[in-house]
C-alpha positions as CSV (number, residue, x, y, z in Angstrom):
1,X,89.6,93.5,73.3
2,X,90.1,90.8,76.0
3,X,86.9,89.4,77.5
4,X,88.8,88.0,80.5
5,X,91.7,89.4,82.4
6,X,93.1,86.0,83.6
7,X,96.7,85.0,84.1
8,X,98.3,83.6,81.0
9,X,101.6,82.0,80.4
10,X,103.6,82.4,77.2
11,X,106.2,79.8,76.3
12,X,109.0,80.7,74.0
13,X,108.7,79.3,70.5
14,X,111.2,76.7,69.3
15,X,112.5,79.2,66.8
16,X,113.1,82.1,69.2
17,X,114.7,84.3,66.5
18,X,111.7,86.6,66.6
19,X,112.2,87.4,70.3
20,X,116.0,87.8,69.8
21,X,115.4,90.1,66.9
22,X,113.0,92.3,68.9
23,X,115.5,92.2,71.9
24,X,118.3,93.3,69.6
25,X,116.2,96.2,68.2
26,X,115.2,97.3,71.7
27,X,118.8,97.2,72.9
28,X,120.0,99.2,69.9
29,X,117.4,101.9,70.5
30,X,117.5,102.0,74.3
31,X,117.7,105.4,75.9
32,X,121.2,106.6,76.1
33,X,122.0,109.0,79.0
34,X,123.2,112.1,77.4
35,X,121.9,115.0,75.3
36,X,119.7,113.0,73.1
37,X,115.9,113.5,73.4
38,X,113.9,110.7,74.9
39,X,113.1,108.0,72.4
40,X,109.6,107.2,71.4
41,X,108.4,103.7,70.6
42,X,105.3,103.2,68.4
43,X,102.8,100.3,67.9
44,X,102.0,100.3,64.2
45,X,98.8,99.0,62.7
46,X,98.2,97.5,59.2
47,X,96.8,100.6,57.6
48,X,98.6,103.8,56.6
49,X,99.1,106.1,59.5
50,X,97.8,103.6,62.0
51,X,100.2,104.0,64.9
52,X,100.2,104.9,68.6
53,X,103.0,105.7,71.0
54,X,103.6,103.1,73.7
55,X,103.4,104.4,77.2
56,X,106.6,103.9,79.3
57,X,105.0,101.3,81.5
58,X,104.0,99.2,78.5
59,X,107.4,99.7,76.9
60,X,109.1,98.5,80.2
61,X,106.8,95.5,80.4
62,X,107.5,94.6,76.7
63,X,111.3,94.8,77.3
64,X,111.0,92.5,80.3
65,X,108.8,90.0,78.4
66,X,111.1,90.0,75.3
67,X,114.2,89.5,77.4
68,X,112.7,86.5,79.2
69,X,111.4,84.9,76.0
70,X,114.8,85.5,74.2
71,X,116.5,83.7,77.2
72,X,114.2,80.7,76.7
73,X,112.1,81.4,79.8
74,X,108.3,81.3,80.0
75,X,106.5,84.5,80.9
76,X,103.3,84.7,82.9
77,X,101.2,87.8,82.7
78,X,99.0,88.1,85.7
79,X,96.8,91.2,85.9
80,X,96.1,92.2,89.4
81,X,93.5,94.6,90.8
82,X,94.8,97.6,92.7
83,X,94.8,97.3,96.4
84,X,94.3,100.1,98.9
85,X,95.6,100.6,102.4
86,X,93.0,101.4,105.1
87,X,94.0,105.1,104.9
88,X,93.6,105.2,101.1
89,X,90.2,103.6,101.5
90,X,89.3,106.1,104.2
91,X,90.3,109.0,102.0
92,X,88.2,107.6,99.1
93,X,85.1,107.1,101.3
94,X,85.5,110.4,103.2
95,X,85.7,108.7,106.6
96,X,88.5,108.2,109.1
97,X,90.9,105.2,109.0
98,X,89.5,103.8,112.3
99,X,86.0,103.9,110.8
100,X,87.3,101.8,107.8
101,X,88.9,99.3,110.3
102,X,85.6,99.0,112.2
103,X,83.8,98.4,108.8
104,X,86.3,95.7,108.0
105,X,85.9,94.0,111.4
106,X,82.1,94.2,111.2
107,X,82.1,92.6,107.7
108,X,80.8,95.7,105.8
109,X,84.0,95.8,103.8
110,X,86.1,92.9,102.7
111,X,89.9,93.0,103.3
112,X,92.9,90.8,103.2
113,X,95.4,90.7,106.0
114,X,99.1,90.6,105.3
115,X,100.8,90.3,108.7
116,X,99.4,93.3,110.6
117,X,98.4,95.2,107.5
118,X,95.0,95.2,105.9
119,X,94.6,95.6,102.1
120,X,91.3,96.3,100.4
121,X,90.5,95.8,96.7
122,X,89.6,99.0,94.9
123,X,86.5,97.4,93.4
124,X,85.3,96.4,96.9
125,X,85.7,99.9,98.2
126,X,84.0,101.4,95.1
127,X,81.1,98.9,95.4
128,X,80.6,99.8,99.1
129,X,80.6,103.5,98.2
130,X,77.9,102.9,95.6
131,X,75.8,100.8,98.1
132,X,76.2,103.5,100.7
133,X,75.1,106.3,98.3
134,X,72.1,104.2,97.3
135,X,71.1,103.9,101.0
136,X,71.6,107.6,101.5
137,X,69.4,108.5,98.5
138,X,66.8,106.1,99.7
139,X,66.8,107.6,103.1
140,X,66.5,111.1,101.7
141,X,63.5,110.0,99.6
142,X,61.9,108.3,102.7
143,X,62.3,111.4,104.8
144,X,61.1,113.9,102.2
145,X,57.7,115.6,102.5
146,X,55.8,117.4,99.8
147,X,55.4,121.0,100.8
148,X,52.8,123.5,99.5
149,X,52.9,127.2,100.1
150,X,49.5,126.9,101.7
151,X,50.5,124.2,104.3
152,X,50.7,125.1,107.9
153,X,54.4,125.1,109.1
154,X,53.6,123.3,112.3
155,X,51.8,120.5,110.4
156,X,54.8,120.1,108.0
157,X,57.2,119.9,110.9
158,X,55.1,117.2,112.4
159,X,55.0,115.3,109.0
160,X,58.8,115.5,108.8
161,X,59.1,114.1,112.4
162,X,56.8,111.2,111.5
163,X,58.8,110.5,108.3
164,X,62.1,110.5,110.2
165,X,60.7,108.2,112.9
166,X,59.5,105.8,110.3
167,X,62.9,105.8,108.5
168,X,64.7,105.2,111.8
169,X,62.4,102.3,112.7
170,X,63.0,100.8,109.2
171,X,66.7,101.2,109.7
172,X,66.6,99.5,113.1
173,X,64.2,96.8,112.2
């Protein structure tokens, strides 16, 4: 649908009757506190039966945009990526919050600082988790040894030790 999620500003048209008409419709059909069931708002397509119910979040955004345009104000839609606290990132990664703080301070994870609070972009945390999993799988592959039923257990233990030493040396070096 949209190739790019960039900020975009919408300026009211000179003939703002369309926004005023939509605003009037929305006001006339706004939820009234009482015994009435909750109202549903639908987005209707060009074909017969093409419709979808608007989620409440989309409906509230629509109302705010239409109110501003009807008042002659410009509206800027600026999509923002979700940000996580260090605790939320820790929960997602399965580590402690102090570990996330150390990862931020060492540069493993990117974070913004607002006052004394750190915020991490969800995409950064998910990318780190994917890199960490790839390293873990690579380490498992590096330390694996093919085992046959006929192999001597002492010899296999020694091969495993050698594989672990080689993986540790590669990790350090």
